gemmi code that builds the backbone of each chain (N, CA, C; Angstrom):
import gemmi

chains = {
    "A": [
        ("MET", (133.107, 30.873, 6.001), (132.751, 32.106, 6.472), (131.915, 32.794, 5.325)),
        ("THR", (132.649, 32.881, 4.177), (132.094, 33.509, 3.053), (130.774, 32.790, 2.585)),
        ("ASP", (130.909, 31.506, 2.649), (129.878, 30.668, 2.248), (128.561, 30.950, 2.991)),
        ("THR", (128.774, 30.890, 4.409), (127.509, 31.061, 5.284), (126.942, 32.434, 5.066)),
        ("THR", (127.765, 33.327, 4.951), (127.335, 34.710, 4.664), (126.439, 34.732, 3.513)),
        ("ARG", (126.871, 34.006, 2.287), (126.152, 34.006, 1.247), (124.917, 33.302, 1.286)),
        ("ARG", (124.820, 32.282, 2.115), (123.673, 31.495, 2.315), (122.575, 32.457, 3.118)),
        ("THR", (123.129, 33.110, 4.115), (122.206, 34.029, 4.776), (121.717, 34.991, 3.873)),
        ("LEU", (122.528, 35.519, 3.069), (122.107, 36.616, 2.295), (121.055, 36.150, 1.303)),
        ("LEU", (121.178, 34.901, 0.877), (120.162, 34.303, -0.186), (118.909, 34.033, 0.509)),
        ("LYS", (118.865, 33.594, 1.872), (117.715, 33.500, 2.520), (116.958, 34.793, 2.803)),
        ("GLY", (117.883, 35.820, 3.044), (117.327, 37.088, 3.283), (116.616, 37.668, 2.037)),
        ("SER", (117.212, 37.370, 0.712), (116.618, 37.852, -0.390), (115.238, 37.167, -0.626)),
        ("ILE", (115.094, 35.870, -0.146), (113.830, 35.198, -0.304), (112.797, 35.857, 0.549)),
        ("ALA", (113.209, 36.163, 1.892), (112.323, 36.632, 2.802), (111.869, 38.111, 2.351)),
        ("LEU", (112.820, 38.656, 1.675), (112.398, 40.157, 1.178), (111.990, 39.991, -0.284)),
        ("GLY", (111.572, 38.820, -0.651), (111.174, 38.638, -2.037), (110.109, 39.667, -2.638)),
        ("THR", (109.134, 39.987, -1.804), (108.084, 40.965, -2.408), (108.762, 42.250, -2.666)),
        ("LEU", (109.590, 42.720, -1.745), (110.248, 43.884, -1.823), (111.215, 44.041, -3.195)),
        ("SER", (111.932, 42.886, -3.298), (112.807, 42.788, -4.461), (111.907, 42.851, -5.704)),
        ("ALA", (110.741, 42.157, -5.722), (109.930, 42.034, -6.940), (109.517, 43.419, -7.261)),
        ("ALA", (109.216, 44.234, -6.323), (108.710, 45.552, -6.475), (109.895, 46.561, -6.923)),
        ("GLY", (110.995, 45.928, -6.973), (112.193, 46.784, -7.429), (112.711, 47.761, -6.370)),
        ("LEU", (112.211, 47.526, -5.188), (112.653, 48.500, -4.169), (114.130, 48.125, -3.677)),
        ("LEU", (114.438, 46.873, -3.818), (115.705, 46.366, -3.286), (116.451, 45.697, -4.451)),
        ("SER", (117.678, 46.247, -4.674), (118.510, 45.489, -5.616), (119.587, 44.757, -4.722)),
        ("PRO", (120.050, 43.595, -5.237), (120.900, 42.817, -4.409), (122.100, 43.625, -3.894)),
        ("ARG", (122.570, 44.636, -4.607), (123.717, 45.433, -4.173), (123.379, 46.220, -2.953)),
        ("LEU", (122.107, 46.421, -2.566), (121.848, 47.200, -1.507), (121.693, 46.327, -0.158)),
        ("LEU", (121.477, 44.985, -0.384), (121.491, 44.139, 0.736), (122.787, 44.186, 1.363)),
        ("LEU", (122.797, 44.244, 2.807), (124.040, 44.436, 3.462), (124.763, 43.166, 3.621)),
        ("ALA", (126.056, 43.141, 3.294), (126.873, 41.936, 3.239), (127.068, 41.524, 4.637)),
        ("ASP", (127.282, 42.417, 5.600), (127.689, 41.834, 6.968), (126.561, 42.007, 7.989)),
        ("TRP", (125.346, 42.171, 7.586), (124.349, 42.234, 8.588), (123.981, 40.798, 8.894)),
        ("PRO", (124.244, 40.319, 10.287), (124.063, 38.924, 10.629), (122.615, 38.490, 10.838)),
        ("GLU", (122.037, 38.251, 9.624), (120.571, 37.919, 9.636), (120.303, 36.816, 10.530)),
        ("ALA", (120.916, 35.729, 10.576), (120.595, 34.602, 11.393), (120.569, 34.897, 12.689)),
        ("ALA", (121.542, 35.738, 13.343), (121.607, 36.066, 14.715), (120.420, 37.044, 15.026)),
        ("PHE", (120.187, 37.823, 14.130), (118.994, 38.748, 14.535), (117.616, 38.230, 14.446)),
        ("THR", (117.479, 37.151, 13.622), (116.104, 36.618, 13.600), (115.938, 35.400, 14.528)),
        ("ALA", (117.146, 35.033, 15.164), (117.020, 33.870, 16.126), (116.075, 34.120, 17.325)),
        ("LYS", (115.340, 33.175, 17.622), (114.241, 33.376, 18.614), (114.833, 33.092, 20.045)),
        ("GLU", (115.955, 32.286, 20.129), (116.545, 31.968, 21.379), (117.817, 32.695, 21.471)),
        ("MET", (118.088, 33.019, 22.745), (119.336, 33.799, 22.951), (120.568, 33.093, 22.627)),
        ("GLU", (120.486, 31.703, 23.001), (121.772, 30.852, 22.774), (122.017, 30.840, 21.266)),
        ("LYS", (121.055, 30.609, 20.426), (121.214, 30.606, 19.029), (121.780, 31.939, 18.414)),
        ("ALA", (121.255, 33.015, 18.979), (121.644, 34.393, 18.514), (123.134, 34.526, 18.816)),
        ("LEU", (123.483, 34.203, 20.019), (124.948, 34.363, 20.401), (125.858, 33.393, 19.802)),
        ("GLN", (125.344, 32.192, 19.539), (126.251, 31.206, 18.786), (126.451, 31.729, 17.341)),
        ("ASP", (125.508, 32.300, 16.739), (125.750, 32.819, 15.398), (126.502, 34.109, 15.351)),
        ("LEU", (126.351, 34.855, 16.416), (126.960, 36.277, 16.387), (128.405, 36.299, 16.796)),
        ("VAL", (128.684, 35.604, 18.044), (130.043, 35.688, 18.504), (130.672, 34.210, 18.700)),
        ("GLY", (130.011, 33.149, 18.198), (130.538, 31.887, 18.157), (130.449, 31.076, 19.390)),
        ("THR", (129.782, 31.650, 20.454), (129.583, 30.903, 21.579), (128.175, 31.129, 22.187)),
        ("ALA", (127.580, 30.129, 22.800), (126.243, 30.534, 23.495), (126.442, 30.775, 24.959)),
        ("GLN", (127.648, 30.420, 25.445), (127.979, 30.625, 26.920), (129.233, 31.597, 27.146)),
        ("PRO", (128.958, 32.819, 27.097), (129.858, 33.917, 27.389), (130.392, 33.664, 28.876)),
        ("THR", (131.597, 34.113, 29.139), (132.114, 34.087, 30.551), (131.675, 35.331, 31.242)),
        ("ALA", (131.013, 35.020, 32.364), (130.625, 36.334, 33.265), (131.759, 37.206, 33.615)),
        ("SER", (131.581, 38.462, 33.429), (132.743, 39.342, 33.704), (132.190, 40.539, 34.407)),
        ("ASP", (133.016, 41.019, 35.510), (132.688, 42.321, 36.214), (133.245, 43.400, 35.587)),
        ("LYS", (133.885, 43.293, 34.489), (134.613, 44.428, 33.812), (133.535, 45.002, 32.670)),
        ("ILE", (132.364, 44.632, 32.858), (131.396, 45.158, 31.876), (130.296, 45.768, 32.793)),
        ("LYS", (129.874, 46.947, 32.453), (128.826, 47.535, 33.311), (127.701, 48.126, 32.318)),
        ("ILE", (126.422, 47.718, 32.870), (125.259, 48.115, 32.095), (124.630, 49.270, 33.006)),
        ("LYS", (124.358, 50.350, 32.311), (123.576, 51.278, 32.952), (122.220, 51.251, 32.375)),
        ("ALA", (121.195, 50.862, 33.026), (119.868, 50.795, 32.599), (118.933, 51.079, 33.783)),
        ("PRO", (117.647, 51.537, 33.507), (116.752, 51.769, 34.645), (116.280, 50.392, 35.306)),
        ("ASP", (116.036, 50.463, 36.534), (115.564, 49.294, 37.364), (114.153, 48.992, 36.887)),
        ("ILE", (113.449, 50.012, 36.733), (112.099, 49.960, 36.255), (111.892, 50.856, 35.036)),
        ("ALA", (111.415, 50.266, 33.902), (111.221, 51.098, 32.733), (109.592, 51.262, 32.489)),
        ("GLU", (109.175, 52.467, 32.683), (107.702, 52.600, 32.581), (107.240, 52.417, 31.095)),
        ("ASN", (108.011, 52.781, 30.213), (107.728, 52.559, 28.712), (108.749, 51.725, 28.095)),
        ("GLY", (108.249, 50.408, 27.776), (109.092, 49.448, 27.209), (109.590, 49.767, 25.795)),
        ("ALA", (108.985, 50.862, 25.203), (109.312, 51.240, 23.795), (110.613, 52.021, 23.731)),
        ("VAL", (111.037, 52.581, 24.905), (112.262, 53.352, 24.950), (112.949, 53.118, 26.193)),
        ("VAL", (113.841, 52.203, 26.443), (114.638, 51.841, 27.462), (116.082, 52.181, 27.242)),
        ("PRO", (116.601, 53.309, 27.898), (117.948, 53.643, 27.674), (118.959, 52.720, 28.176)),
        ("ILE", (119.977, 52.310, 27.477), (120.852, 51.480, 27.839), (122.282, 51.957, 27.465)),
        ("THR", (123.250, 51.877, 28.549), (124.698, 52.221, 28.231), (125.457, 51.078, 28.699)),
        ("VAL", (126.388, 50.674, 27.925), (127.214, 49.576, 28.363), (128.776, 50.136, 28.254)),
        ("GLU", (129.452, 50.007, 29.315), (130.782, 50.296, 29.450), (131.634, 49.155, 29.863)),
        ("SER", (132.939, 49.097, 29.304), (133.751, 48.077, 29.620), (135.166, 48.441, 29.504)),
        ("ASP", (135.981, 48.035, 30.566), (137.403, 48.373, 30.434), (138.234, 47.104, 30.097)),
        ("LEU", (137.510, 46.002, 29.469), (138.176, 44.890, 28.970), (139.125, 45.486, 27.865)),
        ("GLU", (140.274, 44.770, 27.656), (141.203, 45.209, 26.505), (140.817, 44.497, 25.264)),
        ("GLU", (141.213, 45.201, 24.099), (141.080, 44.832, 22.727), (139.635, 44.476, 22.383)),
        ("ILE", (138.739, 45.321, 22.690), (137.350, 44.897, 22.458), (137.059, 44.930, 20.938)),
        ("GLU", (136.263, 43.979, 20.426), (135.979, 43.919, 19.060), (134.516, 44.402, 18.879)),
        ("SER", (133.641, 43.865, 19.729), (132.302, 44.252, 19.673), (131.576, 44.193, 20.934)),
        ("ILE", (130.567, 44.994, 20.971), (129.512, 45.179, 22.168), (128.200, 44.872, 21.667)),
        ("SER", (127.591, 43.810, 22.070), (126.268, 43.585, 21.717), (125.177, 43.586, 22.931)),
        ("ILE", (124.083, 43.990, 22.560), (122.931, 44.119, 23.508), (121.793, 43.235, 23.197)),
        ("LEU", (121.397, 42.442, 24.240), (120.231, 41.479, 24.106), (119.187, 41.726, 25.095)),
        ("ALA", (117.967, 41.543, 24.813), (116.894, 41.443, 25.740), (116.206, 40.147, 25.704)),
        ("SER", (116.430, 39.535, 26.928), (116.061, 38.026, 26.899), (114.510, 37.807, 26.772)),
        ("GLY", (113.770, 38.735, 26.947), (112.274, 38.599, 26.922), (111.774, 38.852, 25.487)),
        ("ASN", (112.523, 39.484, 24.624), (112.058, 39.862, 23.287), (111.826, 38.613, 22.449)),
        ("ALA", (111.009, 38.942, 21.378), (110.706, 37.793, 20.424), (111.920, 37.318, 19.688)),
        ("THR", (112.736, 38.385, 19.324), (114.166, 37.969, 18.878), (115.064, 38.876, 19.719)),
        ("PRO", (115.788, 38.180, 20.612), (116.506, 38.741, 21.686), (117.669, 39.610, 21.347)),
        ("LEU", (118.291, 39.414, 20.155), (119.480, 40.311, 19.781), (118.936, 41.602, 19.298)),
        ("VAL", (119.244, 42.733, 20.041), (118.837, 44.027, 19.485), (119.839, 44.732, 18.829)),
        ("ALA", (121.026, 44.787, 19.188), (122.150, 45.517, 18.440), (123.429, 44.990, 18.726)),
        ("SER", (124.303, 45.240, 17.798), (125.708, 44.836, 17.981), (126.577, 45.888, 17.479)),
        ("PHE", (127.523, 46.338, 18.259), (128.381, 47.554, 17.844), (129.721, 46.996, 17.667)),
        ("GLN", (130.290, 47.177, 16.388), (131.548, 46.647, 16.012), (132.526, 47.888, 16.253)),
        ("LEU", (133.437, 47.674, 17.218), (134.362, 48.871, 17.458), (135.449, 48.837, 16.388)),
        ("GLY", (135.716, 50.002, 15.808), (136.826, 50.067, 14.850), (138.041, 50.889, 15.540)),
        ("GLU", (138.845, 51.408, 14.617), (140.040, 51.967, 15.190), (139.925, 53.099, 16.096)),
        ("GLY", (140.465, 53.014, 17.295), (140.427, 54.106, 18.253), (139.185, 54.023, 19.199)),
        ("ALA", (138.161, 53.284, 18.777), (136.854, 53.252, 19.713), (137.237, 52.547, 20.985)),
        ("ILE", (136.580, 53.153, 22.005), (136.795, 52.426, 23.275), (135.518, 51.861, 23.839)),
        ("GLY", (135.552, 51.100, 24.904), (134.474, 50.292, 25.337), (133.396, 51.068, 25.991)),
        ("PHE", (132.692, 51.851, 25.043), (131.435, 52.565, 25.584), (130.502, 52.754, 24.376)),
        ("VAL", (129.109, 52.204, 24.614), (128.058, 52.542, 23.692), (126.869, 52.742, 24.523)),
        ("SER", (126.031, 53.633, 23.905), (124.717, 53.966, 24.522), (123.658, 54.085, 23.445)),
        ("THR", (122.422, 53.558, 23.779), (121.419, 53.686, 22.845), (120.038, 53.369, 23.572)),
        ("ARG", (118.964, 53.341, 22.810), (117.630, 53.129, 23.434), (117.027, 51.992, 22.781)),
        ("ILE", (116.488, 51.004, 23.555), (115.964, 49.794, 23.050), (114.577, 49.491, 23.407)),
        ("LYS", (114.000, 48.568, 22.688), (112.486, 48.282, 23.051), (112.509, 47.045, 23.700)),
        ("MET", (111.707, 46.868, 24.869), (111.645, 45.684, 25.622), (110.151, 45.177, 25.769)),
        ("GLY", (109.894, 43.985, 25.212), (108.423, 43.407, 25.258), (107.899, 43.271, 26.724)),
        ("LYS", (108.762, 42.851, 27.594), (108.323, 42.614, 28.933), (109.560, 42.601, 29.830)),
        ("THR", (109.247, 42.531, 31.242), (110.357, 42.425, 32.191), (111.184, 41.452, 31.866)),
        ("ALA", (112.667, 41.665, 31.892), (113.627, 40.614, 31.444), (114.890, 41.184, 31.732)),
        ("ASP", (115.766, 40.310, 31.478), (117.160, 40.576, 31.596), (117.772, 41.220, 30.319)),
        ("VAL", (118.580, 42.381, 30.611), (119.310, 43.047, 29.430), (120.701, 42.372, 29.588)),
        ("ILE", (121.280, 41.735, 28.532), (122.472, 41.155, 28.511), (123.437, 41.965, 27.645)),
        ("ALA", (124.553, 42.234, 28.056), (125.610, 42.951, 27.310), (126.753, 41.962, 27.094)),
        ("VAL", (127.043, 41.692, 25.834), (128.129, 40.778, 25.536), (129.187, 41.375, 24.758)),
        ("VAL", (130.335, 41.347, 25.395), (131.648, 41.973, 24.836), (132.626, 40.914, 24.284)),
        ("LYS", (132.925, 41.068, 22.986), (133.927, 40.032, 22.393), (135.060, 40.836, 22.264)),
        ("THR", (136.307, 40.172, 22.709), (137.537, 40.774, 22.680), (138.342, 39.792, 21.895)),
        ("ALA", (139.737, 40.139, 21.773), (140.640, 39.183, 21.155), (140.922, 37.872, 21.955)),
        ("GLU", (140.546, 38.056, 23.293), (140.705, 37.040, 24.196), (139.557, 36.080, 24.356)),
        ("GLY", (138.319, 36.491, 24.267), (137.262, 35.624, 24.469), (135.869, 36.474, 24.376)),
        ("VAL", (134.831, 35.848, 24.879), (133.525, 36.481, 24.889), (132.995, 36.613, 26.314)),
        ("TYR", (132.706, 37.797, 26.761), (132.337, 37.988, 28.110), (130.906, 38.643, 28.262)),
        ("SER", (130.190, 38.499, 29.374), (128.942, 39.122, 29.417), (128.626, 39.443, 30.788)),
        ("THR", (127.576, 40.263, 30.968), (126.971, 40.611, 32.300), (125.523, 40.916, 31.946)),
        ("SER", (124.745, 40.901, 33.004), (123.248, 41.177, 32.729), (122.715, 42.019, 33.817)),
        ("LYS", (121.563, 42.583, 33.511), (120.752, 43.425, 34.448), (119.317, 43.198, 34.236)),
        ("ASN", (118.621, 43.035, 35.300), (117.188, 42.835, 35.189), (116.499, 44.226, 35.038)),
        ("VAL", (115.632, 44.377, 34.106), (114.805, 45.555, 33.975), (113.281, 45.255, 34.015)),
        ("LYS", (112.613, 45.870, 34.975), (111.140, 45.659, 35.096), (110.433, 46.545, 34.057)),
        ("VAL", (109.528, 46.040, 33.251), (108.969, 46.862, 32.259), (107.467, 46.886, 32.525)),
        ("THR", (106.987, 48.210, 32.787), (105.556, 48.350, 33.225), (104.595, 48.299, 31.931)),
        ("ILE", (104.947, 48.925, 30.812), (104.094, 48.797, 29.647), (105.105, 48.246, 28.527)),
        ("GLY", (104.847, 47.065, 27.989), (105.573, 46.454, 26.880), (105.782, 47.316, 25.775)),
        ("GLY", (106.940, 47.193, 25.089), (107.147, 48.186, 23.903), (107.349, 47.415, 22.578)),
        ("CYS", (106.830, 46.208, 22.409), (106.893, 45.634, 21.168), (105.537, 45.458, 20.415)),
        ("GLY", (104.627, 46.164, 21.005), (103.323, 46.448, 20.241), (102.605, 45.277, 19.877)),
        ("GLY", (101.464, 45.281, 19.191), (100.759, 44.148, 18.714), (99.580, 43.729, 19.516)),
    ],
    "B": [
        ("MET", (116.900, 63.494, 2.547), (116.987, 62.887, 3.858), (118.406, 63.416, 4.626)),
        ("ALA", (118.944, 64.435, 3.947), (120.165, 64.967, 4.692), (119.912, 65.276, 6.154)),
        ("SER", (118.659, 65.751, 6.433), (118.451, 66.277, 7.872), (117.892, 64.995, 8.625)),
        ("SER", (118.186, 63.763, 8.345), (117.626, 62.694, 9.161), (118.484, 62.464, 10.392)),
        ("ILE", (119.545, 63.082, 10.356), (120.476, 62.831, 11.633), (120.810, 64.115, 12.240)),
        ("LYS", (120.737, 64.106, 13.610), (121.311, 65.228, 14.436), (122.509, 64.573, 15.143)),
        ("ILE", (123.629, 65.316, 14.937), (124.897, 64.714, 15.539), (125.717, 65.837, 16.219)),
        ("ARG", (126.469, 65.378, 17.307), (127.326, 66.234, 17.969), (128.663, 65.358, 18.260)),
        ("ALA", (129.619, 66.042, 17.982), (130.989, 65.370, 18.397), (131.849, 66.312, 19.198)),
        ("LYS", (132.227, 65.913, 20.339), (132.938, 66.791, 21.262), (134.261, 66.093, 21.686)),
        ("LEU", (135.257, 66.950, 21.743), (136.596, 66.477, 22.187), (136.747, 66.740, 23.764)),
        ("ARG", (136.917, 65.614, 24.463), (137.241, 65.802, 25.935), (138.500, 65.055, 26.279)),
        ("GLY", (139.426, 65.808, 26.599), (140.768, 65.121, 26.892), (141.283, 64.619, 25.437)),
        ("ASP", (141.494, 63.231, 25.359), (141.876, 62.664, 24.118), (140.747, 61.840, 23.556)),
        ("LEU", (139.510, 61.977, 24.156), (138.429, 61.152, 23.641), (137.444, 62.037, 23.024)),
        ("VAL", (137.020, 61.564, 21.799), (135.850, 62.171, 20.984), (134.691, 61.504, 21.431)),
        ("GLU", (133.668, 62.338, 22.035), (132.387, 61.733, 22.297), (131.358, 62.216, 21.209)),
        ("VAL", (130.866, 61.202, 20.603), (129.778, 61.355, 19.503), (128.419, 60.969, 20.013)),
        ("LYS", (127.418, 61.834, 19.885), (126.035, 61.539, 20.205), (125.267, 61.863, 19.020)),
        ("ALA", (124.338, 60.936, 18.625), (123.598, 61.101, 17.516), (122.168, 60.623, 17.588)),
        ("LEU", (121.094, 61.397, 16.863), (119.739, 61.039, 16.847), (119.361, 60.881, 15.425)),
        ("ILE", (118.705, 59.874, 15.044), (118.337, 59.585, 13.724), (116.791, 59.422, 13.689)),
        ("SER", (116.182, 60.291, 12.677), (114.793, 60.146, 12.453), (114.450, 58.911, 11.624)),
        ("HIS", (113.848, 57.992, 12.326), (113.378, 56.728, 11.585), (112.235, 55.943, 12.296)),
        ("PRO", (111.373, 55.361, 11.615), (110.221, 54.680, 12.266), (110.647, 53.470, 13.014)),
        ("MET", (111.720, 52.723, 12.658), (112.162, 51.525, 13.272), (111.053, 50.538, 13.557)),
        ("GLU", (110.206, 50.201, 12.455), (109.127, 49.146, 12.597), (109.672, 47.723, 12.760)),
        ("THR", (109.308, 47.002, 13.713), (109.803, 45.613, 13.872), (109.288, 44.679, 12.845)),
        ("GLY", (108.043, 44.937, 12.265), (107.291, 44.019, 11.426), (106.502, 43.187, 12.257)),
        ("LEU", (106.473, 43.278, 13.572), (105.618, 42.474, 14.439), (104.366, 43.283, 14.977)),
        ("ARG", (104.472, 44.562, 14.734), (103.282, 45.409, 15.213), (102.122, 45.401, 14.340)),
        ("LYS", (100.905, 45.371, 14.873), (99.643, 45.386, 14.089), (99.152, 46.793, 13.870)),
        ("ASP", (98.599, 47.064, 12.729), (97.808, 48.282, 12.574), (96.653, 48.223, 13.390)),
        ("LYS", (96.325, 49.118, 14.300), (95.265, 49.020, 15.166), (93.868, 49.052, 14.499)),
        ("LYS", (93.798, 49.689, 13.314), (92.383, 49.812, 12.617), (92.294, 48.531, 11.804)),
        ("THR", (93.241, 48.194, 10.973), (93.053, 47.065, 10.006), (93.390, 45.708, 10.539)),
        ("GLY", (94.200, 45.694, 11.607), (94.558, 44.415, 12.207), (95.719, 43.753, 11.350)),
        ("GLU", (96.105, 44.386, 10.376), (97.309, 43.917, 9.605), (98.720, 44.213, 10.135)),
        ("LEU", (99.621, 43.406, 9.905), (100.964, 43.620, 10.323), (101.573, 44.954, 9.579)),
        ("ILE", (102.224, 45.679, 10.264), (102.940, 46.796, 9.713), (104.353, 46.285, 9.184)),
        ("PRO", (104.631, 46.469, 8.000), (105.835, 45.775, 7.476), (107.135, 46.273, 8.088)),
        ("ALA", (108.075, 45.460, 8.273), (109.333, 45.826, 8.880), (109.995, 46.985, 8.217)),
        ("HIS", (110.505, 47.901, 8.882), (111.202, 49.034, 8.301), (112.201, 49.500, 9.362)),
        ("PHE", (113.337, 49.190, 9.505), (114.235, 49.490, 10.403), (115.728, 49.713, 9.876)),
        ("ILE", (116.549, 50.486, 10.559), (117.882, 50.651, 10.201), (118.724, 49.355, 10.577)),
        ("GLN", (119.494, 48.890, 9.646), (120.329, 47.696, 9.869), (121.784, 48.024, 10.211)),
        ("GLU", (122.151, 49.023, 9.631), (123.698, 49.430, 9.790), (123.827, 50.843, 9.934)),
        ("VAL", (124.698, 51.328, 10.891), (125.118, 52.520, 11.072), (126.656, 52.661, 11.081)),
        ("VAL", (127.251, 53.418, 10.378), (128.719, 53.440, 10.116), (129.235, 54.791, 10.481)),
        ("ALA", (130.161, 54.863, 11.468), (130.774, 56.206, 11.721), (132.183, 56.199, 11.362)),
        ("LYS", (132.552, 57.231, 10.527), (133.989, 57.401, 10.135), (134.657, 58.620, 10.603)),
        ("ALA", (135.916, 58.622, 10.899), (136.619, 59.825, 11.185), (138.009, 59.827, 10.480)),
        ("ASN", (138.302, 60.877, 9.801), (139.513, 60.954, 9.040), (139.652, 59.751, 8.115)),
        ("GLY", (138.516, 59.259, 7.436), (138.736, 58.153, 6.553), (138.638, 56.839, 7.215)),
        ("LYS", (138.753, 56.733, 8.402), (138.845, 55.465, 9.130), (137.462, 55.119, 9.795)),
        ("THR", (137.024, 53.820, 9.696), (135.763, 53.474, 10.386), (136.038, 53.338, 11.952)),
        ("VAL", (135.253, 54.104, 12.699), (135.593, 53.975, 14.136), (134.486, 53.139, 14.847)),
        ("MET", (133.355, 53.035, 14.177), (132.317, 52.125, 14.735), (131.253, 51.727, 13.714)),
        ("THR", (130.674, 50.436, 13.746), (129.828, 49.989, 12.831), (128.688, 49.484, 13.733)),
        ("ALA", (127.449, 50.070, 13.593), (126.425, 49.494, 14.507), (125.474, 48.631, 13.710)),
        ("LEU", (125.263, 47.342, 14.110), (124.300, 46.564, 13.445), (123.056, 46.441, 14.257)),
        ("TRP", (121.840, 46.740, 13.763), (120.725, 46.847, 14.490), (119.640, 45.959, 14.001)),
        ("SER", (118.636, 45.641, 14.973), (117.431, 44.938, 14.572), (116.350, 45.908, 14.767)),
        ("GLY", (115.078, 45.564, 14.561), (113.891, 46.602, 14.887), (113.695, 46.657, 16.359)),
        ("GLY", (114.553, 46.045, 17.189), (114.399, 46.181, 18.595), (115.108, 47.460, 19.143)),
        ("VAL", (115.716, 48.288, 18.221), (116.228, 49.502, 18.744), (114.938, 50.574, 18.530)),
        ("SER", (114.881, 51.433, 19.632), (113.677, 52.407, 19.627), (113.504, 53.201, 18.413)),
        ("LYS", (112.312, 53.588, 18.134), (111.902, 54.586, 17.157), (112.816, 55.850, 17.368)),
        ("ASN", (113.294, 56.451, 16.246), (114.199, 57.613, 16.327), (115.370, 57.261, 17.128)),
        ("PRO", (116.135, 56.390, 16.586), (117.278, 55.848, 17.533), (118.309, 56.958, 17.835)),
        ("TYR", (118.722, 56.727, 19.139), (119.910, 57.429, 19.754), (120.993, 56.552, 19.777)),
        ("ILE", (122.233, 57.073, 19.453), (123.474, 56.322, 19.598), (124.539, 57.276, 20.083)),
        ("ALA", (125.378, 56.632, 21.001), (126.511, 57.408, 21.453), (127.670, 56.510, 21.506)),
        ("PHE", (128.864, 57.049, 21.287), (130.122, 56.238, 21.349), (131.217, 57.209, 21.592)),
        ("LYS", (132.424, 56.520, 21.839), (133.617, 57.350, 22.120), (134.732, 56.725, 21.415)),
        ("PHE", (135.638, 57.579, 20.943), (136.913, 57.112, 20.255), (138.030, 58.073, 20.430)),
        ("LYS", (139.246, 57.465, 20.232), (140.515, 58.235, 20.368), (141.002, 58.535, 18.934)),
        ("GLY", (141.998, 59.432, 18.891), (142.669, 59.624, 17.647), (142.174, 60.621, 16.642)),
        ("ALA", (141.421, 61.544, 17.165), (141.040, 62.763, 16.235), (141.090, 63.964, 17.058)),
        ("ASN", (141.061, 65.094, 16.245), (141.352, 66.434, 16.927), (140.191, 67.325, 16.633)),
        ("LYS", (140.079, 68.454, 17.377), (139.154, 69.522, 17.044), (139.227, 69.970, 15.683)),
        ("GLY", (137.999, 70.089, 14.981), (138.104, 70.481, 13.671), (138.007, 69.298, 12.700)),
        ("ASP", (138.403, 68.166, 13.177), (138.216, 66.891, 12.258), (136.789, 66.545, 12.077)),
        ("GLU", (136.487, 65.856, 10.924), (135.119, 65.693, 10.646), (134.723, 64.170, 10.939)),
        ("VAL", (133.477, 64.043, 11.523), (133.045, 62.688, 11.817), (131.857, 62.510, 10.813)),
        ("GLU", (131.919, 61.363, 10.091), (130.826, 61.147, 9.232), (129.956, 59.925, 9.649)),
        ("LEU", (128.669, 60.204, 9.718), (127.725, 59.091, 10.241), (126.746, 58.736, 8.924)),
        ("SER", (126.641, 57.446, 8.712), (125.729, 57.135, 7.728), (124.888, 55.807, 8.133)),
        ("TRP", (123.681, 55.747, 7.565), (122.953, 54.620, 7.951), (122.256, 53.909, 6.652)),
        ("LYS", (121.930, 52.771, 6.746), (121.161, 52.044, 5.733), (119.968, 51.234, 6.358)),
        ("ASP", (118.804, 51.178, 5.866), (117.857, 50.400, 6.444), (117.476, 49.192, 5.588)),
        ("ASN", (116.467, 48.352, 5.978), (116.162, 47.074, 5.413), (115.499, 47.384, 4.003)),
        ("LYS", (115.052, 48.502, 3.704), (114.458, 48.854, 2.433), (115.514, 49.455, 1.502)),
        ("GLY", (116.713, 49.642, 1.916), (117.724, 50.138, 1.110), (117.740, 51.604, 1.183)),
        ("GLU", (117.064, 52.245, 2.006), (117.072, 53.671, 2.101), (118.278, 54.063, 2.952)),
        ("THR", (118.742, 55.217, 2.738), (120.099, 55.606, 3.327), (119.921, 56.973, 3.879)),
        ("GLY", (120.874, 57.401, 4.709), (121.052, 58.786, 5.191), (122.465, 59.025, 5.666)),
        ("SER", (122.933, 60.187, 5.469), (124.265, 60.481, 6.076), (124.471, 61.901, 6.387)),
        ("THR", (125.341, 62.242, 7.262), (125.720, 63.634, 7.598), (127.119, 63.631, 8.265)),
        ("THR", (127.672, 64.822, 8.228), (128.979, 64.905, 8.814), (128.923, 66.096, 9.821)),
        ("ALA", (129.799, 65.956, 10.839), (129.969, 67.085, 11.896), (131.397, 67.235, 12.156)),
        ("LYS", (131.775, 68.538, 12.416), (133.072, 68.895, 12.881), (133.213, 68.679, 14.443)),
        ("ILE", (134.302, 68.143, 14.798), (134.533, 67.907, 16.236), (134.822, 69.231, 16.891)),
        ("LYS", (134.083, 69.552, 18.004), (134.221, 70.749, 18.652), (134.990, 70.522, 20.050)),
    ],
}
model = gemmi.Model(1)
for chain_id, residues in chains.items():
    chain = gemmi.Chain(chain_id)
    for i, (resn, *xyz) in enumerate(residues, 1):
        res = gemmi.Residue()
        res.name, res.seqid = resn, gemmi.SeqId(i, " ")
        for name, pos in zip(("N", "CA", "C"), xyz):
            atom = gemmi.Atom()
            atom.name, atom.element = name, gemmi.Element(name[0])
            atom.pos, atom.b_iso = gemmi.Position(*pos), 0.0
            res.add_atom(atom)
        chain.add_residue(res)
    model.add_chain(chain)
structure = gemmi.Structure()
structure.add_model(model)
structure.setup_entities()
């Protein structure tokens, strides 16, 4: 684990080479636990494999996604994920149609309950997938969101 | 950058509800400048850490896929009115911001 993290970090340093050269980034500032491979993965399966150790989470009705059926502006899509699964370690949000599907991963600490809310960008109409990792396993549910105007620019 | 975060923490029953807004461009690095046609460099928050009474209650790991001026909300148990919640962030350029709020 330590080794792969180190690899990831090294790769990240190369990618950010220009910044480092400009002295804007010192190695100390690079985040040790930001899962670069998962965040830069272009396929959802690879992102999940890297992030939670499985590409095939178990479908669960104990996870609820609150998101609009139709998002007029893909740049700002409000997403709330709630789950009453026990011993939740993390809640991650993915958008299947985005260039890099993994959007955010919330690591729950002491006392935190299964609830997170944020706003994400969606490039096009796609499924929003919420993945909950517990001490028991990895679970997910999804919801389709229609996007009228894509929010990934370009 | 002290004012980069607006935060509210409220006790309801035994749950503390935290809601925060952070001022940040959240550039993915995939967007092109409309005038020059060149890519706008990536500039986004990678990590947000929330602490209460010295304990980390939540760590959010983000990509550029989180909307500009990000909103985040979460809930936790184990704190009381008057306790402080500290929220801090770091982006991919090494910039940081943090603030604290008393639980109401």
